[in-house]
N, C-alpha and C positions, 0 to 999 in steps of 0.2 A: 640144573633145573631146581633142585633142592632148596640151595641157596636161594631162587627166588620164590618158592614157593613159601619159602620160613620168610620170605619180608615181603609178603604180601598177606602173610598171617599177621604181621608188627602191626598192618594197615587200624587192622578191629579196635585199637588198643586207641586211637586219637581220638580229639576232639575239635573241630574246626570250626568256626565263627566265620559266614560268607556275609558280606555285604553287600550291597551297589546296587543295579539294575534290572529287577526282576521283570520280567513279563510271562503273558500266556501267549504258549504258541498254540494255532489252531490251522486242521489243516481238515480242505476235505475233497477228499477222493472220488476220481470219476475214471468217467471213459469219456472220449472224445471222438463223434462221429461223422461231425459238420464244422461248416464255417457259416460263424452267424449270418443271415441276410442283411444285419443291421450294419456290422462293420467286420472288416477281416480281420477277426479272431476269433479263435475256436469256442464252439458250445461245449461247457463239459456237465455233463448229467453225473450230479454230485449221487455217489451210490453209499458211499459213508462218511463219517467225524471225526476227528479225533482231537484231544485236548492237551497241551504239554507243558510243562514248565521248563519256562525259556531263560536266556540270559542267566543272570546268577541265582537263580532257582534252579537249573539244570547245572551248575557248578555244585548246589545242592545235593540233587538228587543221585550225582554221579559217587557223591563220598557215601551216603546209604548206602548205594549198591551196590557198594565195594565193602561194606557193614561197619562204616567210620559212623560216629558220630556231629552231628551238622546244625548247628543254629542258619537260621537264613533271617537278617535285616534289613529287609524294603521297604523304600515308603512307597505304595497303593493307594488307588481311590476309595472314595464311598461308594462301587459298584458294585453289577453283577462278577467281573473277568476277577476282580480285586477278593470276591468271597472264593469265588469258584479257586483262584489262585491259592488261597490262604487250605482250602480242602485239599487239592493236590499236594501241597509239601507235607501235611498231615498226612496224607495217608499215601505217601513215601519213608513216612519215619524220621520226617524234620520236624527240627521245634520252629514253626513258623514264628519269627517277632516282627510284626511286618505294622507298620507304622501307617495311618487311613488319613489321609489327606482329601478332608472334606472337600475340597476347591480343582480337589488333582483327578487325574486319570489314570486306572491301569494301561500299561502299556499293553496292548496287544498287537502277532502280527498274524494274517489270517492267509493261509497259501492255499492256492487251489491245485492240486496234482493228478495227472494220469498218466499212469504206465511208469511212474517211477522218476517222470520228469514235473519240473515247478510251472507252470504257465503261470504265475501271477502272486506277486505277492501285496497286500492292501495291509497298512502301519495305520494304526491309531494310538495315538500320545498325545503326552501334555505334561512339560516339565512340571516338577514339586515344588509346591511354595516352601518359603522360607521357615513359614514355623515350622510344618510336617519334619525338613530336614534338620532342624534345629531338639527336637524331639526322638528325631533319629541317633541324633550323636549322641544323646541324654541314655538314651537303652542301649548305644554301642558302648558305653565305658560300664551299664550296669551288667552285661554279657562277658565282656571283655579277659577279666580273672576262672573262666567257666572252662577256657579253653585253652589248646598251647600253640595255634596257628589260627590266623587270620587269611581269608583271601578276600581283595577289593574287585569286585569283576564290573568295570566300568565299560558301560556300553554309549556311553554320550548322551544319557536322556534324562542327565541332572540328578539322579540321584546318589552322587559321588563329592559334589559340589567342596564338601568338604575335605577332601581325601590326603588331604599334607594335615591335617589335624588328627585326622586314628590314625595315620602312620606314627604320630607322636604321641601318643596317647600308647597303642601298643607298642613303641618302643619304653614308656617309664616303665610296663610290664616287664618289660625283656620278652617279648611276644613278637616271634617274624608274622611278618604282613608280604603276603606273595601277591600281584597285583598285573591281571590281565588288565592293559591297557588301550586309550582309546585318545587318538588325537595327534599332535605332534608335541602338546607340551609337557614335556617328562619332568618337570619341574613340582609340577605335584605330585610324585611321585618320588620325591628327595628322600632319601633311608631305607629305601625299602628291600627287606629280602633279597625278592627275585622278581623281575620283574618278567612277563613273555609274552613277547608281539610274535606275529608270524612275519614275512620277509616285509609283505607289504609296510605294514605299520615303523618296521625296525629303518626301511630304508624316508618312510616320511618325516622321521625326524633326525637322522644319520647321514641321508646323502645316501644314489644310490651304488649297490655293491657290483666291483668289479667281478673280484674274485674270492675263494676263501680266505688269502691273507689279509686281504681286502675288508671282511666281513668281520674277522678276528679284530683287524685294529681299528675298524667303528666301532665296534662292540667296546674294546677295552675303553679305548674316547668315551664313551656314553655314560661308561660305568663309571668315571673316574668323575667327570661334569656334576653327576646327581646322586654321587655315594653308593652308589645299589650294589648288593653284595655278592649278585649272580645276575646273571642275564641268558634266559633261556626264547632261543627264536626257532621256532618251529617253522622249514623250510619246502612244508607241502611234498612231494611224490619222492622229494632228497631225506627226510628226517626231519628233523630236530638237531642243534645244536647248545650245548651249555657251557657259558664263561663266565668265568671268575678272574678276578682282577691277576696278572701276575703268574697264573695256568695256565697248563693247555687245555684246550677244548676239548669237554667230553662231545660226540658226535655218535648219532642212533640211526640207521636207515629206515626207509618206511618199511610198515611191516603188515600194511594190508594185501589181501589177497585179488579185495575187489573193489572199488569204490567208488559207492552208491551218492553219498552226501556227507561233504565236509563241516556242512554247519553244527556247529556244538563244539567241534572237535577241540575245538582250544579250550573252551569248557572245562573238558575233560581229562587234558592234561594239566593243568592248574589244580583241579581238584587232587587228582595224585599226586603230584610235587609237592601240595601243602597236606596231604597227608601222610607222604613221608616225611616230611619236615619234622610234623608234628611227631612221629613213632620214632625219630633220629637214625633216621638212614642215609647212609652216605650216599653222594653224587650221582653214584656209576648207578646204585642202584635203583635209586629212585628212578633215574632217566629211564632205565629198562622197563621199571612197571608203565612209567605213562606215555613210551614212544608203544608198549604192547596194546596197552588202554584203547588208544588211538588209534590206532589200529582197527581194533575191535569195534567201535562208535560209525569209522567212517562207511563202514560194509553195511550199515544200514540206512534204512530214507528217514529224512525229519530229524531234528533233534532229540539225540538217545543218550542215553547212559549205559557202561560197561558193569555189567555182571561180574561179582566176584569169580563163578563159574566160568564164564565166557571169558576174563581175563586168564584164568590158571588152564583153561583150555590151549589160547594163543599161545600164553610162555614158554608150554610142552612142546606147542606145535615147532615151534622157535627151534627148538630144542636139536629136533632132529636131522640128521646128516642130508 
């Protein structure tokens, strides 16, 4: 435990630049007492609501929640949601470097929840325009030298249309890039220090996995094809596996005591891995911290960040016989 606590302490020394698709997560919490007479759907009596940073914003929130420094670079619309996202980021201790797209729209996910069950999600989104993306790339170049690691958080909303160029720019500064991917085209992530798909995302690119040995073989092939330094596959209730070319995989079992909501767990994993890389931790230590943090956030409802004290308590609990 002393080693894990020392590793956790090192995370506060890092600075991470998070770029990609930020969104505003809105939650309507209420109760359901009846079915609508208009259609066979539940009527939610909304009792309270909440707003949280989502997507790349949630990655950034996890970094500052664990004591690290973080800059968030995203394109938002010239709208109320974009201003609210900026305020939430600043309130979380994040440096919000947000590029406003006058003709764009901030991505918003609205969820209706009753008894900890999601009943509905409504999305509001539009891809950013080319001028805003060019401005974001310029801002990325300006911010890059101040950080020890970069996260590209790709939610397929268009904010990372120039991901290949961003990775090249970071490589020129010898700054590692970690990618939370979207879609089946991994050519856009060529040369990344780490890519962190879940199993479904991995199989979409590499094909269906038959067993653990097949997973390893497909991971090796994917890393060779796209010049990836590491590949971290999250396996839901089976934990996660970290692959490096020519090395034995490092595996960690799932640590959650109770699972309420897995949304945003991937954000937590890549946030901790980026902090660990920036802090110079080895792969075993990094994966142990990321796995512990994932166990913390899936026990919460909705998009959430793992706090430093929560992660420390989880690590202590896992050390008990």
